[in-house]
C-alpha positions as CSV (number, residue, x, y, z in Angstrom):
1,X,-5.6,-31.2,-35.8
2,X,-7.2,-27.4,-36.0
3,X,-10.0,-29.3,-33.9
4,X,-8.0,-30.0,-30.7
5,X,-6.3,-26.5,-31.4
6,X,-9.9,-24.5,-31.5
7,X,-10.6,-26.5,-28.8
8,X,-7.3,-25.7,-26.8
9,X,-7.8,-21.9,-27.7
10,X,-11.3,-21.9,-26.5
11,X,-10.5,-23.5,-22.9
12,X,-7.7,-21.1,-22.3
13,X,-7.8,-18.1,-24.6
14,X,-11.5,-17.5,-23.5
15,X,-10.5,-16.1,-20.0
16,X,-7.4,-14.8,-18.1
17,X,-5.3,-17.7,-16.3
18,X,-3.5,-16.4,-13.5
19,X,-0.8,-18.6,-12.2
20,X,0.0,-17.0,-8.6
21,X,-2.7,-17.1,-6.9
22,X,-2.2,-20.5,-5.5
23,X,-0.4,-20.4,-2.1
24,X,3.1,-20.7,-2.8
25,X,6.1,-18.7,-3.6
26,X,5.8,-15.6,-5.2
27,X,8.4,-13.5,-6.9
28,X,7.8,-9.8,-5.9
29,X,3.7,-9.9,-6.9
30,X,0.6,-11.6,-6.5
31,X,-3.2,-11.8,-7.6
32,X,-5.8,-10.9,-5.3
33,X,-9.6,-9.9,-6.5
34,X,-10.5,-6.7,-5.9
35,X,-13.4,-6.1,-2.6
36,X,-13.5,-2.2,-3.9
37,X,-13.9,-1.2,-7.2
38,X,-10.9,1.0,-9.0
39,X,-10.7,3.1,-11.8
40,X,-6.9,4.9,-10.4
41,X,-3.7,2.2,-11.2
42,X,-1.2,2.5,-8.3
43,X,-3.1,3.1,-5.3
44,X,-1.6,0.5,-1.8
45,X,-3.9,-2.5,-0.7
46,X,-4.6,-4.1,2.0
47,X,-5.8,-7.7,2.8
48,X,-9.3,-8.3,2.3
49,X,-12.2,-9.7,4.6
50,X,-10.7,-13.2,2.9
51,X,-7.7,-14.1,1.9
52,X,-8.0,-14.2,-2.2
53,X,-9.2,-10.2,-2.2
54,X,-7.5,-7.2,-1.6
55,X,-8.9,-3.8,-0.4
56,X,-8.1,-0.1,-0.6
57,X,-5.3,0.7,2.2
58,X,-6.2,3.7,4.5
59,X,-3.3,5.7,6.7
60,X,-3.4,2.7,9.4
61,X,-3.5,0.0,7.7
62,X,-1.2,-2.3,7.1
63,X,-0.6,-2.1,3.6
64,X,0.4,-5.1,1.3
65,X,1.5,-3.7,-1.7
66,X,0.4,-1.3,-4.9
67,X,-2.0,-2.4,-6.4
68,X,-1.2,-2.2,-10.3
69,X,-4.6,-2.3,-12.2
70,X,-7.7,-1.1,-11.4
71,X,-11.0,-3.3,-11.6
72,X,-14.6,-3.7,-10.8
73,X,-15.2,-5.8,-7.1
74,X,-14.1,-9.5,-7.7
75,X,-11.8,-8.7,-10.4
76,X,-8.4,-10.5,-10.5
77,X,-5.4,-7.5,-10.1
78,X,-1.6,-7.5,-9.8
79,X,-0.5,-6.3,-6.6
80,X,3.5,-5.4,-6.2
81,X,4.1,-6.5,-3.4
82,X,6.2,-4.1,-0.5
83,X,9.6,-5.2,0.6
84,X,9.8,-7.7,-2.2
85,X,9.8,-6.1,-5.7
86,X,13.3,-5.7,-6.9
87,X,12.0,-2.1,-8.6
88,X,11.2,1.0,-7.9
89,X,7.2,1.5,-8.0
90,X,4.7,4.0,-9.0
91,X,2.2,5.5,-6.2
92,X,-0.5,7.7,-6.1
93,X,0.1,11.0,-4.0
94,X,-3.0,12.6,-1.5
95,X,-0.8,15.9,-1.4
96,X,2.1,17.2,-3.1
97,X,4.4,15.6,-2.4
98,X,9.0,16.3,-2.5
99,X,11.2,14.6,-4.0
100,X,13.8,12.5,-1.3
101,X,10.4,12.8,1.0
102,X,9.4,10.0,3.3
103,X,6.4,8.5,2.3
104,X,4.0,7.1,4.4
105,X,0.5,5.3,3.6
106,X,-3.0,7.9,3.5
107,X,-6.5,7.4,3.2
108,X,-8.0,5.7,0.1
109,X,-4.5,3.9,-1.4
110,X,-2.9,7.2,-1.3
111,X,0.7,7.9,0.2
112,X,1.6,11.4,1.9
113,X,5.0,12.5,3.1
114,X,5.4,12.9,7.0
115,X,2.5,13.1,8.4
116,X,1.0,16.0,10.4
117,X,-1.9,14.8,12.6
118,X,-1.6,12.3,15.5
119,X,-2.2,8.4,14.5
120,X,-0.7,5.7,13.3
121,X,0.5,5.0,10.1
122,X,2.8,3.1,8.0
123,X,6.4,3.9,6.5
124,X,6.4,2.2,2.7
125,X,9.3,3.6,1.1
126,X,11.3,6.9,-0.4
127,X,10.2,9.4,-2.8
128,X,12.3,9.5,-5.8
129,X,10.4,12.1,-8.2
130,X,8.1,15.1,-6.8
131,X,4.2,15.0,-6.9
132,X,2.5,18.9,-7.2
133,X,-1.1,17.6,-6.1
134,X,-3.3,15.3,-4.9
135,X,-3.9,12.8,-7.1
136,X,-0.8,12.8,-8.7
137,X,1.5,9.8,-9.5
138,X,5.2,9.2,-8.6
139,X,8.1,7.4,-8.2
140,X,8.9,5.7,-4.8
141,X,12.1,3.3,-3.9
142,X,9.6,1.1,-1.6
143,X,10.6,-0.7,1.5
144,X,8.9,-3.0,3.8
145,X,5.9,-1.6,5.8
146,X,7.2,0.6,9.0
147,X,4.6,1.1,11.8
148,X,4.9,4.4,12.9
149,X,3.0,6.3,15.8
150,X,2.6,10.1,15.7
151,X,1.7,11.7,18.3
152,X,1.2,15.2,19.5
153,X,3.4,17.9,20.4
154,X,4.1,16.9,24.4
155,X,2.1,19.0,26.8
156,X,5.2,20.1,29.4
157,X,3.7,18.4,31.8
158,X,6.3,15.7,32.6
159,X,3.3,13.2,34.4
160,X,1.1,13.4,31.1
161,X,3.8,13.3,28.2
162,X,5.8,9.7,30.0
163,X,2.1,8.3,30.5
164,X,1.4,9.3,26.6
165,X,4.6,8.5,25.2
166,X,4.2,5.0,27.5
167,X,1.0,4.4,25.6
168,X,2.4,5.3,22.3
169,X,5.2,2.6,22.9
170,X,2.4,-0.2,24.2
171,X,1.6,0.0,20.7
172,X,4.6,-1.5,19.6
173,X,5.7,0.8,16.8
174,X,9.0,0.8,14.8
175,X,9.0,4.5,14.9
176,X,7.6,7.2,17.1
177,X,7.6,11.0,15.8
178,X,6.6,13.8,18.0
179,X,5.2,16.8,16.1
180,X,6.6,20.5,16.9
């Protein structure tokens, strides 16, 4: 009996066993392998080069969820899926963020409050706690990602402003912000 027990322990305890990597239905999270090594937990991830991988999200990338682990390239990590997880999530700030602020994607898997530069971003939640500086963690009430187009201030020339707004609308964002 001890021999059978030792064989089973060797087979199943020598390496991690992940049950949610196959296709199917997952409840709030999924396991994928890292495409880029990271030593920081709670960064935002996006779909990787293959369906089995996750990579760090940049500001304009469609986010998948929060990478709750750290690891090396090829190592399996948990992804808390945005819009599917039934709890708040920790995220990493790229700059100071006030509690109550809308939270958007930023570079290198971090988050920011309302962007101040023109470009494409994704609104992914609301800050429940504040972050005083870059790299600090904050608690966020996550929402499904909403594509947000941030435009420069209107020029005052009607035809130019209408053309710029038309171009922004063609990108089919969920939200448009015009900088003051």
